[in-house]
C-alpha positions in Angstrom: 0.0 0.0 0.0 1.3 3.4 -1.0 1.6 6.1 1.7 -0.3 9.3 1.6 1.3 12.7 1.3 0.1 14.9 4.2 0.5 18.7 4.2 0.1 20.6 7.5 1.0 24.2 6.8 1.2 27.3 9.0 -2.5 28.0 8.6 -3.4 24.6 10.0 -1.2 25.0 13.1 -2.5 28.6 13.6 -6.1 27.3 14.0 -4.9 26.0 17.4 -4.6 29.5 18.8 -8.3 30.0 19.8 -8.1 26.8 21.9 -5.1 27.9 24.0 -7.1 29.8 26.7 -9.2 26.7 27.3 -6.3 24.3 28.0 -3.2 24.4 30.2 0.3 24.4 28.6 0.7 20.7 29.4 -2.7 19.9 27.8 -1.8 21.9 24.7 1.5 20.0 24.4 -0.5 16.7 24.6 -3.0 17.9 22.0 -0.1 18.8 19.6 1.7 15.5 20.2 -1.6 13.7 19.5 -2.2 15.6 16.3 1.4 14.8 15.1 0.7 11.1 15.8 -2.5 11.3 13.8 -0.6 12.9 10.9 1.8 10.0 10.9 -1.1 7.6 10.9 -2.7 9.5 8.0 0.6 9.3 6.1 0.7 5.5 6.7 -2.9 4.5 6.0 -5.0 7.5 4.9 -7.4 7.5 7.9 -7.3 7.8 11.7 -8.4 5.0 14.0 -5.6 4.5 16.6 -4.8 8.1 17.8 -8.3 9.7 17.3 -11.9 8.7 17.2 -15.2 9.2 15.6 -13.8 9.9 12.2 -16.5 10.9 9.7 -17.2 12.9 6.6 -18.5 16.3 7.3 -22.0 17.1 6.1 -22.4 20.8 6.8 -21.0 23.8 4.8 -18.4 24.9 4.2 -17.0 21.3 4.5 -19.9 19.4 2.8 -18.1 18.3 -0.3 -17.5 14.6 0.6 -13.8 15.1 1.0 -13.6 16.9 4.3 -13.2 14.5 7.3 -13.2 15.2 11.0 -12.0 13.2 13.9 -11.9 13.9 17.7 -8.9 13.9 20.0 -8.2 14.8 23.7 -11.5 15.6 25.5 -14.0 15.1 22.7 -14.1 18.9 22.1 -10.9 19.1 20.0 -11.9 18.4 16.4 -9.4 18.0 13.6 -10.5 18.5 10.0 -8.6 17.3 7.0 -9.2 17.2 3.2 -8.5 13.9 1.5 -8.0 13.6 -2.3 -8.0 9.8 -2.8 -6.9 10.0 -6.5 -3.7 11.8 -5.6 -3.3 10.1 -2.2 -2.8 13.5 -0.8 -4.2 14.9 2.5 -4.3 18.5 3.5 -4.8 19.3 7.2 -7.4 22.0 7.4 -7.8 23.0 11.0 -8.2 22.3 14.7 -11.5 23.5 16.3 -13.9 23.0 19.1 -17.6 22.4 18.7 -18.1 26.1 19.2 -15.4 27.3 16.8 -15.8 25.0 13.8 -16.8 27.1 10.8 -20.4 26.7 9.6 -22.6 28.5 7.1 
């Protein structure tokens, strides 16, 4: 099985900023380490099942295109969104949100 290319740019990591007041420094470090483990898992197999949970395709705008996927980490209120392009075996990390901050139209 071919690995996936996973891109997690500055914009992705910047989406963590609104979560910082809610969590301690140690908790944020744990969240970041978990995200990095999830990225390695995505590179390996194209989905998350070991390091996160409740992975599903998003059904509400602006992510309702069938390619945006969300999974939960940490305390069930840290949501990680990524965009998977199966044809190219490429994944773009989109953002890290809470239930209150995830974009919706």
